C-alpha positions as a printed Julia matrix, in Angstrom:
188×3 Matrix{Float64}:
 -16.48   24.28   -3.21
 -12.85   23.09   -3.69
 -13.07   21.16   -0.48
 -16.22   19.3    -1.56
 -14.77   18.51   -5.05
 -11.44   17.3    -3.42
 -13.31   15.37   -0.79
 -15.32   13.64   -3.4
 -12.24   12.87   -5.42
 -10.59   11.52   -2.47
 -13.42    9.33   -1.56
 -13.66    8.08   -5.29
 -10.0     7.35   -5.5
  -9.4     5.82   -2.11
 -12.3     3.31   -2.2
 -10.18    0.35   -1.17
  -6.87   -0.83   -0.15
  -4.93   -4.06    1.01
  -2.39   -4.86    3.65
   0.73   -6.95    4.26
   1.69   -8.36    7.55
   4.55   -9.53    9.7
   3.28  -12.02   12.31
   2.01  -15.59   11.28
  -0.98  -17.25   12.61
  -1.57  -20.89   13.25
  -2.57  -21.26    9.54
   0.52  -19.71    8.29
  -1.22  -16.67    7.15
   0.74  -13.57    7.85
  -0.79  -10.84   10.15
   0.34   -7.34   11.22
   0.05   -6.02   14.7
  -2.8    -3.94   13.29
  -6.28   -5.26   13.25
  -7.32   -6.41    9.68
 -10.11   -8.27    8.27
  -9.46  -11.33    5.79
 -11.54  -11.68    2.72
 -10.57  -14.97    1.11
 -11.97  -15.97   -2.19
 -10.76  -19.74   -2.4
 -10.08  -22.58   -0.1
  -6.61  -23.09   -2.01
  -3.46  -22.45    0.16
  -2.06  -20.15   -2.72
  -5.27  -18.22   -2.96
  -5.52  -14.5    -3.05
  -5.96  -13.09    0.3
  -7.04   -9.6     0.69
  -6.7    -7.78    4.04
  -8.77   -4.58    4.72
  -7.48   -2.07    7.24
  -9.34    1.11    8.67
  -7.99    4.54    8.13
  -7.35    4.9    11.73
  -5.04    1.79   11.63
  -3.17    2.83    8.46
  -2.16    5.99   10.17
  -0.59    3.65   13.0
   1.02    1.68   10.33
   2.54    4.4     8.45
   3.95    5.9    11.77
   5.94    2.91   12.77
   9.19    4.12   14.01
  12.02    1.17   14.07
  14.81    0.09   12.11
  12.89   -1.59    9.26
  12.4     0.25    6.05
   8.86    0.45    5.22
   8.07    1.34    1.61
   4.27    1.82    1.06
   2.91    2.39   -2.42
  -0.52    3.75   -3.2
  -1.76    2.47   -6.38
  -4.87    1.32   -8.46
  -5.12   -1.28  -11.02
  -6.79    1.24  -13.42
  -3.73    3.69  -13.04
  -1.32    3.23  -16.08
   1.62    4.91  -14.23
   0.95    2.75  -11.18
   1.13   -0.44  -13.07
   4.26    0.64  -15.18
   6.29    1.09  -11.87
   5.15   -2.17  -10.15
   7.96   -4.34  -11.89
  10.62   -1.89  -10.5
   9.21   -2.65   -6.93
   8.94   -6.33   -7.49
  12.65   -6.48   -8.67
  13.76   -4.51   -5.64
  11.77   -6.69   -3.34
  13.54   -9.69   -4.81
  16.8    -8.05   -4.34
  16.11   -7.12   -0.67
  14.6   -10.62    0.35
  15.71  -11.32    3.91
  16.65   -7.87    4.66
  14.68   -5.44    7.03
  12.56   -3.82    4.39
   8.78   -4.24    4.2
   7.01   -3.34    0.75
   3.21   -2.79    1.02
   1.11   -1.75   -1.72
  -2.2     0.19   -0.6
  -5.06   -0.5    -3.37
  -7.18    2.3    -4.2
  -9.61    0.66   -6.37
 -13.41    0.7    -5.58
 -14.41   -1.86   -3.08
 -16.57   -3.7    -5.66
 -13.36   -4.44   -7.73
 -11.5    -6.01   -4.71
 -12.62   -9.61   -5.71
 -11.96   -9.08   -9.47
  -9.61   -6.75  -10.82
  -7.4    -6.37   -7.51
  -7.51  -10.13   -7.11
  -6.47  -10.82  -10.72
  -3.59   -8.12  -10.49
  -2.49   -9.47   -7.09
  -2.29  -13.04   -8.27
  -0.62  -12.2   -11.71
   2.1   -10.16  -10.01
   2.39  -12.53   -7.07
   1.82   -9.55   -4.5
  -1.39  -10.83   -2.68
   0.71  -10.89    0.68
   1.83   -7.32    0.14
  -1.38   -5.6    -0.8
  -3.77   -4.05    1.7
  -7.33   -2.63    1.06
  -8.36    0.51    2.35
 -12.02    1.68    2.14
 -11.61    5.34    0.99
 -15.25    6.09    1.88
 -14.39    6.0     5.6
 -11.49    8.49    5.25
 -12.04   11.98    6.69
 -10.52   15.41    5.72
  -7.93   14.96    8.33
  -6.4    11.75    7.05
  -3.96   13.23    4.4
  -2.57   16.14    6.35
  -2.27   14.04    9.49
  -0.24   11.31    7.68
   1.56   13.03    4.71
   3.44   16.31    4.11
   3.15   16.38    0.47
   0.2    14.13   -0.68
  -3.48   15.41   -0.58
  -4.97   12.32   -2.12
  -5.58   14.07   -5.44
  -3.33   11.67   -7.58
  -1.6     8.56   -7.76
   1.07    6.56   -7.65
   2.29    7.88   -4.34
   5.14    6.2    -2.28
   5.89    6.76    1.44
   9.07    5.46    2.84
   9.87    5.39    6.58
  12.8     3.92    8.6
  13.11    5.3    12.09
  12.37    9.04   11.97
  13.52    9.63    8.5
  10.74    9.68    5.8
  10.45   10.21    2.12
   7.37   11.05   -0.11
   7.08   10.81   -3.75
   4.1    11.75   -5.85
   4.17   10.26   -9.4
   5.54    7.21  -11.22
   9.12    6.09  -10.08
  11.63    4.66  -12.69
  13.96    1.92  -11.51
  16.93    4.26  -10.97
  14.91    6.76   -8.89
  13.4     3.75   -6.72
  16.77    2.42   -6.21
  18.29    5.65   -5.21
  15.65    6.38   -2.78
  15.52    2.96   -0.98
  19.51    2.9    -1.01
  19.64    6.38    0.73
  17.72    4.76    3.7
  19.92    1.66    3.88
  23.2     3.41    4.03
């Protein structure tokens, strides 16, 4: 019964997600080496562009093992603590601009909110290029134990950091000092 309830909760929470990329196509739109599907809502070049990624590919993304620090934050627009920590991430992103650090925000809103609440959030916070969409209904029960040591998908925010073989997982809202401390420990 617990597995059914947990699975239902996970599916509900992880209904969507978005992705940032590192390669650029001929239109100047950033693409990662992982296959993503674009969902544009306007022809304007500054328009919100969401990228959907499959659960199989997000596992590959989280497992990248190189000299770049990957900071991946799982959030939802309806989650108060998630929204409260975003300014700390944005400040750190600005501080580390040009360094081998990649910030990605995995959105967990319902798929029906991708073009409304998520779009508004991304535009307001200038994070459209850093957000990926993950359809939580496609997740199976092995997704969390396969990708994380501490997180079972039951609550957010959750932040996963990886540089080379070193990883760090944090469940809950990060204040600015904690975020700085965790990131700085990877960059030393």
